[in-house]
C-alpha positions in Angstrom: 96.7 77.1 -82.0 94.3 79.2 -79.9 90.8 78.0 -79.2 87.9 79.8 -81.0 86.1 82.4 -79.0 82.6 81.3 -78.1 79.8 83.1 -79.9 78.4 84.6 -76.7 81.9 86.0 -75.8 82.3 87.5 -79.3 78.8 89.1 -79.1 79.6 90.7 -75.7 82.8 92.2 -77.1 80.9 93.5 -80.2 78.3 95.2 -78.0 81.0 96.8 -75.8 83.0 98.0 -78.8 79.8 99.2 -80.5 78.8 101.3 -77.4 82.1 103.1 -77.7 82.5 103.4 -81.5 79.0 104.6 -82.3 79.0 107.6 -79.9 82.4 108.5 -81.2 81.2 108.5 -84.8 78.2 110.6 -83.8 80.5 113.0 -81.9 82.8 113.2 -85.0 79.9 114.1 -87.3 78.6 116.8 -84.9 82.1 118.1 -84.5 82.6 118.4 -88.2 79.2 120.1 -88.7 79.2 122.3 -85.6 82.9 122.6 -85.0 84.9 121.9 -81.9 85.6 118.3 -82.8 88.0 117.7 -79.9 85.4 118.9 -77.4 82.8 116.6 -78.7 85.1 113.6 -78.7 86.3 114.3 -75.2 82.7 114.7 -74.1 81.7 111.3 -75.5 84.8 109.7 -74.0 84.0 111.2 -70.6 80.4 110.0 -70.7 81.6 106.5 -71.7 84.0 106.5 -68.8 81.1 107.4 -66.5 79.1 104.7 -68.0 81.9 102.1 -67.4 82.2 103.3 -63.8 78.5 102.9 -63.3 78.7 99.3 -64.7 81.6 98.5 -62.3 79.5 99.9 -59.4 76.7 97.5 -60.5 79.1 94.6 -60.7 80.5 95.5 -57.2 77.1 95.6 -55.7 76.2 92.2 -57.2 79.5 90.7 -56.0 79.1 91.9 -52.4 75.4 91.2 -52.1 74.6 88.8 -49.2 71.9 87.0 -51.2 73.5 86.0 -54.5 71.1 86.9 -57.4 71.5 86.1 -61.1 74.3 88.2 -62.6 73.3 91.6 -64.1 72.8 91.6 -67.8 73.2 94.3 -70.5 76.7 95.2 -69.2 78.6 94.0 -72.2 81.9 92.3 -71.3 81.3 92.9 -67.6 78.1 90.9 -67.8 80.2 88.1 -69.3 82.6 88.4 -66.4 79.8 88.4 -63.9 78.2 85.3 -65.5 81.6 83.5 -65.4 82.1 84.4 -61.7 78.5 83.2 -61.0 79.0 79.9 -62.7 82.3 79.3 -60.9 80.6 80.2 -57.6 77.9 77.7 -58.2 80.4 75.0 -59.2 82.5 75.8 -56.1 79.5 75.8 -53.8 78.4 72.4 -55.2 81.8 71.0 -54.8 82.1 72.4 -51.3 78.7 70.9 -50.4 79.8 67.5 -51.7 83.1 67.7 -49.7 81.2 68.7 -46.6 78.8 65.7 -47.1 81.7 63.4 -47.7 83.5 64.6 -44.6 80.3 64.2 -42.6 80.0 60.6 -43.9 83.6 59.8 -43.0 83.2 61.4 -39.6 80.0 59.5 -38.9 81.7 56.3 -40.0 84.7 57.0 -37.7 82.4 57.8 -34.8 80.7 54.4 -35.2 83.9 52.4 -35.2 84.4 50.1 -32.2 88.1 51.1 -32.1 89.1 54.4 -30.7 90.7 56.9 -33.2 92.5 60.1 -32.2 94.1 62.6 -34.6 97.2 64.2 -33.1 99.3 67.1 -34.4 103.1 67.0 -34.7 103.3 68.4 -31.1 100.9 65.7 -29.9 97.9 68.0 -29.5 94.5 66.4 -29.8 92.9 67.5 -33.0 89.9 65.1 -33.1 88.7 61.9 -31.5 85.8 59.6 -32.0 83.3 58.3 -29.4 85.2 55.0 -28.7 88.4 56.9 -28.0 86.7 59.3 -25.6 85.1 56.4 -23.8 88.2 54.3 -23.5 90.6 57.2 -22.5 88.1 59.3 -20.6 88.3 62.4 -22.8 85.8 65.2 -23.4 85.1 66.2 -27.0 85.1 70.0 -26.4 87.1 70.5 -23.2 90.2 68.4 -24.3 90.4 69.4 -27.9 93.6 71.2 -28.7 95.4 70.0 -25.5 98.5 67.9 -25.5 97.7 64.3 -25.1 100.4 63.8 -22.4 98.3 66.0 -20.0 95.2 64.0 -20.7 96.4 60.5 -20.0 97.6 59.5 -16.5 99.5 56.3 -17.4 103.3 56.4 -17.3 103.6 53.3 -19.5 101.5 54.9 -22.3 103.4 58.2 -22.0 106.8 56.5 -22.2 105.5 54.6 -25.2 104.3 57.8 -26.9 107.8 59.2 -26.5 109.3 56.2 -28.2 106.5 55.4 -30.6 108.8 55.7 -33.7 110.7 52.7 -32.4 107.8 50.7 -31.0 104.6 51.6 -33.0 102.4 49.2 -31.0 101.7 49.0 -27.3 99.9 45.9 -26.0 97.9 45.1 -22.9 97.7 48.3 -20.9 94.8 49.3 -18.5 92.3 51.8 -19.8 92.6 55.2 -18.0 88.8 55.5 -17.8 88.3 51.9 -16.6 91.2 49.8 -15.3 89.2 46.6 -15.8 89.5 47.1 -19.6 92.8 46.2 -21.4 93.9 48.2 -24.4 96.3 48.0 -27.3 97.5 51.2 -28.9 99.1 51.9 -32.2 100.5 55.1 -33.5 100.4 55.6 -37.3 102.0 58.6 -39.0 100.0 60.2 -41.8 99.6 63.5 -43.8 102.3 66.1 -42.9 103.4 65.9 -39.3 100.2 64.3 -38.0 99.6 61.1 -36.2 96.7 58.7 -36.0 96.4 57.0 -32.6 94.3 53.8 -32.8 93.0 52.4 -29.4 91.5 49.0 -29.3 89.7 47.2 -26.5 91.3 43.7 -26.3 89.8 42.7 -23.0 87.7 39.9 -24.5 90.7 38.6 -26.6 92.8 38.5 -23.4 90.0 36.6 -21.6 89.8 34.1 -24.4 93.6 33.7 -24.3 93.4 33.2 -20.6 90.8 30.5 -21.0 93.0 28.8 -23.6 96.0 29.0 -21.2 94.0 27.6 -18.3 92.7 24.8 -20.5 96.2 23.8 -21.7 97.6 24.0 -18.2 94.8 22.0 -16.7 94.8 19.3 -19.4 98.6 19.1 -19.1 98.4 18.6 -15.4 95.7 16.0 -15.8 97.7 14.1 -18.4 100.9 14.0 -16.5 99.9 11.5 -13.9 98.3 8.9 -16.2 101.2 9.2 -18.6 103.6 8.6 -15.8 101.7 5.5 -14.7 101.6 4.1 -18.3 105.2 4.8 -18.9 106.2 3.2 -15.6 104.3 0.0 -16.5 105.8 -0.1 -19.9 109.3 0.2 -18.4 108.5 -2.8 -16.2 107.6 -4.8 -19.4 110.9 -6.1 -20.8 110.7 -6.9 -24.6 112.7 -10.1 -23.9 109.9 -11.4 -21.7 107.3 -10.8 -24.5 109.1 -11.6 -27.7 105.9 -11.5 -29.7 105.1 -8.0 -28.5 108.7 -6.6 -28.4 108.1 -4.2 -31.3 104.9 -2.9 -29.8 106.4 -2.4 -26.4 109.4 -0.5 -27.8 107.1 1.7 -29.9 104.7 2.3 -26.9 107.7 3.3 -24.8 108.9 5.7 -27.4 105.4 7.3 -27.9 104.8 7.6 -24.1 108.1 9.3 -23.7 107.3 11.7 -26.5 103.8 12.4 -25.0 105.4 13.0 -21.6 107.9 15.5 -23.2 105.0 17.3 -24.9 103.2 17.6 -21.6 106.3 19.0 -19.9 106.8 21.5 -22.7 103.1 22.6 -22.4 103.5 23.0 -18.7 106.6 25.1 -19.3 104.7 27.3 -21.7 101.8 27.7 -19.3 104.2 28.7 -16.6 105.8 31.2 -18.8 102.4 32.7 -19.8 101.4 33.0 -16.2 104.5 34.8 -15.1 104.1 38.5 -15.4 107.5 39.3 -13.9 111.0 37.8 -14.4 113.4 36.9 -11.6 116.3 39.2 -11.3 119.0 36.6 -10.8 122.6 36.9 -12.1 123.0 34.2 -14.7 126.7 33.2 -15.3 126.3 32.8 -19.1 129.8 31.3 -19.7 129.3 28.6 -17.1 125.8 27.7 -18.3 126.8 27.6 -22.0 129.9 25.6 -21.1 127.7 23.0 -19.4 125.3 22.9 -22.3 128.2 22.4 -24.7 129.4 19.4 -22.7 125.9 17.9 -22.6 125.6 18.5 -26.4 128.9 16.7 -27.0 127.6 13.8 -24.9 124.3 13.6 -26.8 126.1 13.9 -30.1 128.3 10.9 -29.3 131.1 12.1 -31.6 128.8 12.6 -34.6 129.3 16.4 -34.8 132.0 19.0 -34.3 130.6 21.2 -31.5 132.4 24.3 -30.5 131.7 27.0 -27.9 133.4 30.5 -28.3 132.9 32.9 -25.4 133.9 36.4 -26.5 132.2 38.4 -23.7 132.6 38.5 -19.9 129.2 39.9 -19.3 126.4 38.0 -17.6 122.6 38.2 -17.8 120.0 39.3 -15.3 116.9 37.1 -15.3 115.6 33.6 -14.6 118.3 31.0 -14.7 115.8 28.2 -15.2 114.0 29.9 -18.1 117.2 31.0 -19.9 118.7 27.5 -19.5 115.5 26.1 -21.0 115.7 28.5 -24.0 119.4 28.0 -24.7 119.2 24.2 -24.3 116.3 24.0 -26.8 118.4 25.9 -29.4 121.5 23.8 -28.7 119.8 20.4 -28.7 117.7 21.3 -31.8 121.0 22.0 -33.6 122.3 18.5 -32.5 119.0 16.9 -33.4 118.6 18.3 -36.9 122.3 18.4 -38.0 123.4 15.3 -40.0 126.4 13.3 -38.7 129.7 15.0 -39.6 128.1 18.5 -39.4 129.4 21.4 -37.4 127.7 23.3 -34.6 129.0 26.7 -33.2 127.9 28.3 -30.0 128.9 32.0 -29.5 128.4 34.4 -26.7 129.6 37.9 -27.7 129.1 41.7 -27.3 127.0 43.3 -30.1 128.3 46.3 -32.0 125.1 48.3 -31.5 125.1 47.6 -27.7 124.0 44.6 -25.7 125.1 41.0 -26.0 124.0 38.0 -28.1 124.0 34.3 -28.0 124.0 32.5 -31.3 123.8 28.9 -32.4 124.9 28.0 -35.9 124.7 24.6 -37.6 125.3 23.0 -40.9 122.0 21.2 -40.9 119.1 20.9 -43.3 118.2 24.6 -43.2 114.7 26.2 -43.2 113.0 27.4 -46.3 112.3 31.2 -46.2 108.5 30.7 -46.4 108.5 28.9 -43.0 110.6 31.4 -41.1 107.7 33.7 -40.1 105.8 30.9 -38.4 108.7 28.8 -37.1 108.1 29.9 -33.5 104.4 29.0 -33.5 103.3 26.2 -31.3 103.3 22.7 -32.9 104.4 24.3 -36.3 106.7 21.9 -38.1 108.7 22.5 -41.3 108.8 18.7 -41.9 106.4 16.7 -39.9 108.0 13.3 -40.5 111.5 14.5 -39.8 110.5 16.3 -36.6 108.8 13.2 -35.3 111.6 10.9 -36.3 114.0 13.2 -34.4 111.8 13.2 -31.3 110.8 16.9 -31.5 107.6 18.2 -29.9 107.1 21.3 -32.0 107.2 23.5 -28.9 110.9 24.2 -28.4 111.1 27.4 -30.4 107.9 28.6 -28.9 109.5 28.3 -25.5 112.6 30.1 -26.7 110.5 33.0 -28.0 108.5 33.3 -24.8 111.6 33.3 -22.6 113.3 35.9 -24.8 110.2 38.2 -24.8 110.1 38.1 -21.0 113.7 39.1 -20.9 113.2 42.0 -23.5 115.4 40.1 -25.9 114.9 39.5 -29.6 115.1 36.2 -31.6 116.5 36.4 -35.2 116.8 33.5 -37.6 118.8 33.2 -40.7 118.7 30.0 -42.7 119.5 28.6 -46.2 118.2 25.2 -47.2 121.1 22.7 -47.6 123.6 25.1 -45.9 122.4 25.5 -42.3 120.7 27.9 -39.9 121.7 30.4 -37.3 119.6 31.5 -34.3 120.5 34.8 -32.7 119.3 35.8 -29.2 120.0 39.5 -28.8 119.8 40.9 -25.2 119.5 44.7 -24.4 121.9 46.5 -22.1 119.2 46.5 -19.3 119.5 42.7 -19.1 123.3 42.6 -18.8 125.8 42.9 -16.0 129.5 42.8 -15.9 131.3 40.9 -13.1 133.5 43.2 -10.9 136.6 41.0 -10.7 138.1 40.3 -14.1 137.4 36.7 -15.1 139.8 34.4 -16.8 138.9 33.8 -20.4 136.8 30.6 -20.9 138.7 28.0 -22.8 137.3 26.8 -26.1 135.2 23.7 -25.5 135.4 21.2 -28.3 134.8 17.5 -28.3 137.9 15.3 -28.5 138.8 14.1 -32.0 138.9 10.4 -32.4 141.5 9.2 -34.7 140.6 6.1 -36.7 142.6 3.0 -35.8 
């Protein structure tokens, strides 16, 4: 059902129709009285047409006027049209004014942000930047607008990252082009249609605080090493048989001093890893290293677990032998430590279908609940405090593993199911792999000897 026509609209149509009908009636009467009816009607229609043209000219002058005045009245339907256009114009102007004010507020807010923000087009042209971005990257608001960002930043690491930003959306710890003393983090965020938002943050103070923390941990660890060594040495000299009344206390003190010494050693290892900005480029014979770790794990297990090493790749790693041995040994010995007697532990070194190679450690241990997996590599984070301490863990092993893998551009993946077991994957890229020139004989499967019951 159509909506009723407003009274004003109906009146304007009545006026317009009346202005046509009344002259035609008068012309008809005159034509009947004086004759020549057709001529009178045509004359009235012509005059009405001229009147309409004059009204259109008035409407045109009003529409194209530089200073918008109230719409002309007494034009019938055309006055109604002019009034409608005028109302829409006022509404549009008010809306445009609100949008401009809102855009100004957003722009002023973005200008006052401490983080730098750059809007880039699909072709990486600079569309807009705030004051922090111009200060950190050394840009000029007017001179550099519309230019490709690659030509404005003289930093090869940033340019390489921009080319692969879809794979790595965040870049950490790069010197600021405008001030090398400042350290930046960059993040590229896609938005709208084919546009990018580049967020630049000054992390210099955070890195300074992190360095203070590292120095503190390293200094405290060094200072604790000597007294702990002395205490542990004296405790080793005290035989429980000589002091039967204190035998339990001596044994517990020995255990706790050994645990504290291991914590100090792990903290020193982490401090050394944090301080190393580059990794040694040694050729690491993976099969040999993992074979040795398998034999050590079998010795530690003392026949309580089924430990198996399967070497499916002839490729070796390029990196630090010491650090990789530390990472792999932490994974292997954790599997032995947290797998109940009678469980199974599998060590595998293999080529990955997507490229690269990977080392994995699978066990049939307690498993890790899903809510703990995101934080499992944090320092001193424990899934079960009592179980970890009973097994002699320090809470730093997986943190060491993560640090070593990050330095070798590798990735740590963890899958686990409580009551079934866990698998830790260390995925290494092609850049960290090397293939020995002479073909190597396949490494035999290492497995502990089975002991038949008597």
